[in-house]
C-alpha positions as CSV (number, residue, x, y, z in Angstrom):
1,M,17.9,32.3,17.3
2,T,15.7,29.5,17.3
3,R,16.0,26.3,19.0
4,A,17.2,23.4,17.1
5,H,14.5,21.0,16.2
6,R,12.8,18.2,14.3
7,D,9.4,18.9,12.5
8,A,7.0,16.0,13.0
9,H,4.2,17.3,10.5
10,R,4.4,19.4,7.7
11,H,3.2,18.9,4.1
12,I,4.6,19.1,0.4
13,G,3.0,19.9,-2.8
14,R,0.6,23.0,-4.0
15,L,-3.1,22.4,-4.3
16,P,-5.2,23.5,-7.0
17,A,-7.5,26.6,-6.6
18,Y,-10.8,25.7,-5.1
19,G,-14.2,27.5,-4.2
20,F,-14.1,26.8,-0.6
21,Y,-17.6,27.3,1.1
22,G,-19.2,28.5,-2.0
23,G,-16.8,31.2,-2.5
24,P,-14.6,31.9,-5.6
25,P,-11.6,29.6,-6.4
26,I,-8.7,30.6,-4.1
27,N,-5.2,29.4,-3.3
28,P,-4.7,29.8,0.5
29,D,-1.6,27.6,0.8
30,T,0.6,30.5,-0.1
31,T,3.7,29.0,1.3
32,A,3.3,25.6,-0.1
33,L,6.4,23.8,-1.4
34,A,5.9,22.1,-4.9
35,T,9.3,20.6,-5.2
36,V,11.8,18.5,-3.2
37,R,14.3,21.3,-4.0
38,E,12.3,23.9,-2.3
39,L,11.4,21.7,0.5
40,V,15.3,21.1,1.2
41,A,16.0,24.7,0.9
42,T,13.3,25.6,3.6
43,L,14.7,22.9,5.9
44,D,18.0,24.5,5.6
45,E,16.7,28.0,6.1
46,E,14.8,26.9,9.3
47,G,17.6,24.8,10.8
48,T,15.3,21.8,10.9
49,E,17.3,18.8,11.6
50,R,14.5,16.1,10.7
51,A,11.2,16.4,9.2
52,L,8.1,14.2,8.7
53,V,6.8,15.3,5.3
54,L,3.2,14.7,4.4
55,P,1.1,15.1,1.1
56,N,-0.8,18.5,0.9
57,Y,-4.6,18.2,1.1
58,G,-7.7,20.0,1.4
59,V,-9.4,20.3,-1.8
60,P,-12.3,17.7,-2.0
61,D,-10.8,15.7,-4.9
62,P,-8.9,12.5,-3.8
63,E,-6.8,12.4,-6.7
64,V,-4.9,15.7,-5.4
65,A,-3.7,14.2,-2.0
66,F,-3.0,10.5,-3.4
67,G,-1.3,12.1,-6.4
68,L,1.2,13.7,-4.1
69,N,2.3,10.5,-2.3
70,H,5.0,9.9,-4.8
71,L,6.4,13.6,-4.1
72,A,6.6,12.9,-0.3
73,L,8.3,9.6,-1.0
74,E,10.8,11.3,-3.2
75,A,11.9,13.8,-0.6
76,A,12.4,11.1,1.8
77,Q,14.5,9.2,-0.7
78,H,16.3,12.2,-1.7
79,D,17.4,13.6,1.8
80,D,17.9,11.6,4.8
81,R,16.7,14.3,7.1
82,V,13.1,13.6,5.7
83,R,10.8,11.0,6.5
84,C,7.6,10.4,4.5
85,G,3.9,10.0,5.5
86,L,1.4,8.5,2.8
87,W,-2.2,9.7,2.3
88,V,-5.0,7.2,2.9
89,S,-8.5,7.6,2.9
90,P,-11.3,6.1,5.3
91,L,-13.7,6.2,2.3
92,E,-14.6,2.7,0.6
93,S,-14.8,4.7,-2.8
94,D,-11.3,5.2,-2.3
95,A,-10.4,1.5,-1.9
96,E,-8.4,1.1,-5.0
97,R,-6.2,4.4,-4.4
98,N,-5.6,3.0,-0.9
99,D,-4.3,-0.1,-2.5
100,E,-1.7,1.7,-4.6
101,A,-0.8,4.0,-1.5
102,L,-0.4,0.9,0.8
103,R,2.0,-0.8,-1.8
104,L,4.3,1.8,-0.9
105,A,4.1,1.2,2.9
106,A,7.3,-1.0,2.7
107,E,9.6,1.8,0.9
108,D,12.4,3.2,2.4
109,G,11.7,6.4,4.4
110,V,8.0,5.7,5.0
111,V,7.2,5.9,8.6
112,A,3.5,7.1,8.7
113,L,0.2,7.1,7.1
114,K,-2.1,10.2,7.0
115,T,-5.7,10.3,7.1
116,S,-8.7,12.8,7.8
117,F,-12.3,13.0,7.7
118,L,-12.2,16.3,6.5
119,L,-12.9,15.1,3.0
120,G,-15.7,12.8,4.0
121,G,-16.6,9.7,6.2
122,A,-16.3,9.5,10.0
123,P,-14.7,7.4,12.6
124,D,-17.8,5.8,13.6
125,D,-19.4,5.3,10.3
126,P,-19.9,1.6,9.6
127,A,-19.2,2.4,6.0
128,C,-15.7,3.5,6.8
129,V,-14.9,0.4,8.8
130,T,-13.4,-1.8,6.3
131,Q,-10.8,0.9,5.0
132,L,-10.0,1.9,8.7
133,D,-9.2,-1.8,9.6
134,R,-6.9,-2.1,6.5
135,L,-5.1,1.2,7.3
136,F,-4.4,0.4,11.0
137,A,-3.6,-3.3,10.4
138,T,-1.0,-1.9,7.6
139,A,0.5,0.5,10.1
140,A,0.6,-2.1,12.6
141,E,2.3,-4.5,10.3
142,H,4.9,-2.2,9.1
143,D,5.4,-0.4,12.5
144,L,3.9,3.1,11.0
145,V,2.3,5.7,12.7
146,V,-1.2,6.8,11.7
147,H,-1.7,10.5,11.6
148,V,-5.2,11.8,12.0
149,H,-6.4,15.3,11.7
150,T,-8.3,16.8,14.7
151,S,-10.5,19.9,14.7
152,P,-13.6,21.2,16.5
153,G,-17.1,19.6,15.7
154,A,-18.2,17.3,13.2
155,A,-16.4,14.0,12.3
156,S,-13.2,15.6,13.2
157,D,-14.1,16.3,17.0
158,V,-11.6,14.6,19.4
159,D,-14.7,12.8,21.0
160,R,-15.3,11.0,17.7
161,I,-11.6,10.6,16.7
162,G,-11.1,9.2,20.1
163,T,-13.0,6.1,19.1
164,L,-10.0,5.3,16.9
165,V,-7.7,5.4,20.0
166,D,-9.9,3.0,21.8
167,R,-10.6,0.6,18.9
168,Y,-6.8,0.7,17.5
169,G,-4.5,2.3,20.1
170,D,-3.5,-1.1,21.5
171,T,-1.9,-2.3,18.3
172,A,-1.0,0.8,16.4
173,K,0.7,4.2,17.0
174,I,-1.9,6.9,16.4
175,H,-0.6,10.7,16.1
176,L,-3.5,13.1,16.9
177,V,-2.3,16.4,15.2
178,H,-3.3,19.8,16.5
179,L,-3.3,18.9,20.1
180,G,-7.4,18.0,19.7
181,G,-8.0,20.9,17.5
182,G,-9.3,24.1,18.9
183,M,-10.4,25.4,22.3
184,S,-12.9,22.3,22.8
185,G,-10.4,19.9,21.6
186,H,-7.8,21.4,24.0
187,L,-10.1,21.1,26.9
188,K,-11.0,17.8,26.5
189,L,-7.5,16.2,25.5
190,I,-5.6,18.0,28.2
191,G,-8.2,18.2,30.7
192,G,-8.1,14.6,30.7
193,L,-8.5,12.2,27.5
194,F,-4.8,12.3,26.6
195,F,-3.5,11.4,30.1
196,D,-6.2,8.7,30.5
197,W,-5.0,7.1,27.2
198,V,-1.5,7.2,28.1
199,E,-2.2,5.8,31.5
200,A,-4.1,3.1,29.9
201,G,-1.3,2.1,27.6
202,K,-2.7,3.4,24.2
203,Q,0.0,4.2,22.0
204,V,-1.3,7.7,21.5
205,F,0.8,10.8,20.4
206,T,0.1,14.4,19.7
207,D,1.5,17.7,18.3
208,T,1.0,21.4,19.2
209,S,0.5,22.8,15.7
210,W,-2.7,25.2,15.6
211,A,-2.7,25.2,19.4
212,I,-4.3,28.1,21.0
213,G,-1.8,30.2,23.1
214,F,-2.6,29.0,26.3
215,A,-2.8,25.3,25.3
216,P,0.9,24.3,25.1
217,A,1.7,26.0,28.6
218,W,-1.1,24.2,30.1
219,L,-0.2,20.8,28.5
220,A,3.3,21.2,29.9
221,Q,2.0,22.0,33.4
222,E,-0.1,19.0,33.3
223,I,2.6,16.7,32.1
224,E,4.7,17.8,35.3
225,R,1.8,17.6,37.5
226,R,0.7,14.2,36.4
227,G,4.2,12.8,35.6
228,V,3.1,11.1,32.3
229,G,2.7,12.3,28.7
230,H,6.4,13.9,28.3
231,D,7.4,11.2,25.8
232,R,4.2,11.7,23.6
233,V,4.0,15.4,22.3
234,L,6.1,16.5,19.4
235,F,7.0,20.0,17.9
236,A,5.2,20.5,14.4
237,T,4.6,23.3,11.9
238,D,1.9,21.8,9.9
239,A,3.5,24.2,7.0
240,P,1.9,25.6,4.8
241,W,-1.1,25.6,7.0
242,G,0.9,26.7,10.1
243,D,4.1,28.8,10.2
244,F,7.4,27.8,11.5
245,E,8.3,31.0,13.3
246,G,5.0,31.2,15.4
247,E,4.7,27.4,16.3
248,H,8.4,27.2,17.3
249,A,8.3,30.6,19.5
250,R,4.8,29.2,21.1
251,L,6.2,25.9,22.1
252,R,9.6,27.3,23.3
253,A,7.7,29.8,25.6
254,A,6.0,26.9,26.9
255,T,8.7,24.7,27.7
256,G,11.7,26.6,28.3
257,D,15.1,25.2,27.7
258,G,15.0,21.9,29.9
259,A,14.2,18.5,29.7
260,L,10.8,18.8,28.6
261,A,11.9,21.0,25.7
262,D,14.5,18.6,24.6
263,A,11.8,15.9,24.5
264,F,9.2,17.9,22.4
265,F,11.7,19.4,20.1
266,H,14.2,16.3,19.7
267,H,14.0,12.9,21.4
268,N,10.2,12.2,20.8
269,F,10.6,12.6,17.2
270,D,13.7,10.4,17.1
271,A,12.0,7.6,19.1
272,L,8.8,7.7,17.1
273,Y,10.2,8.6,13.5
274,G,13.7,7.6,13.7
275,A,16.9,9.6,14.5
């Protein structure tokens, strides 16, 4: 039997087929949920008590992710277990789409803004400063959390994503998904950056979705050793890109059944996104 839990990062909506990396059009998000009804049924099946739901994204067409904002919002306003994150973009070419998304920031159920550099731009690109300033200012104004994708190398590398924590982490809450993203990200984040930011007073959080097997256990050990960070880590599936069973089992194995597990699976979600 799985431990009761909150899910701090999952997606709704199915993506159109796309020819990634020059290949034929494919639909890799095989477990994607297309409707609120499907989402609710999945939460029931998993025993998920609360969930932060974000628009699905990944194909290089901004209309796709932006177009799913209303579905994520519908889910949050349909079921009180669900909180909503809105898709926003760092690209100046998406300024008008951001206008529409940010008009929803004060809607009931909205607790986060989600952005990524996988579809273009970079944290340290001067051309992205105007939109990034807008996104983080809106988050601070409405007490929203900014979700930022991390993965090894390029614009999503934690070294470059970390400039957002340095720049905005005093005034806005920042959730770095995927524990820094891959081997290099884990080593950088758990090896020092994460704890340095926490001790410096930055409002930084992370989740263990996509984490390589060793990383959650090491993270738990470092939290115990350093005495900080226990209130900054959350359980998340990143479904459909992650799987509930694997993510849940890995984090439970790393944390056991004590206070740290309670924090990761329950209390930190409630404190950040609402009970």
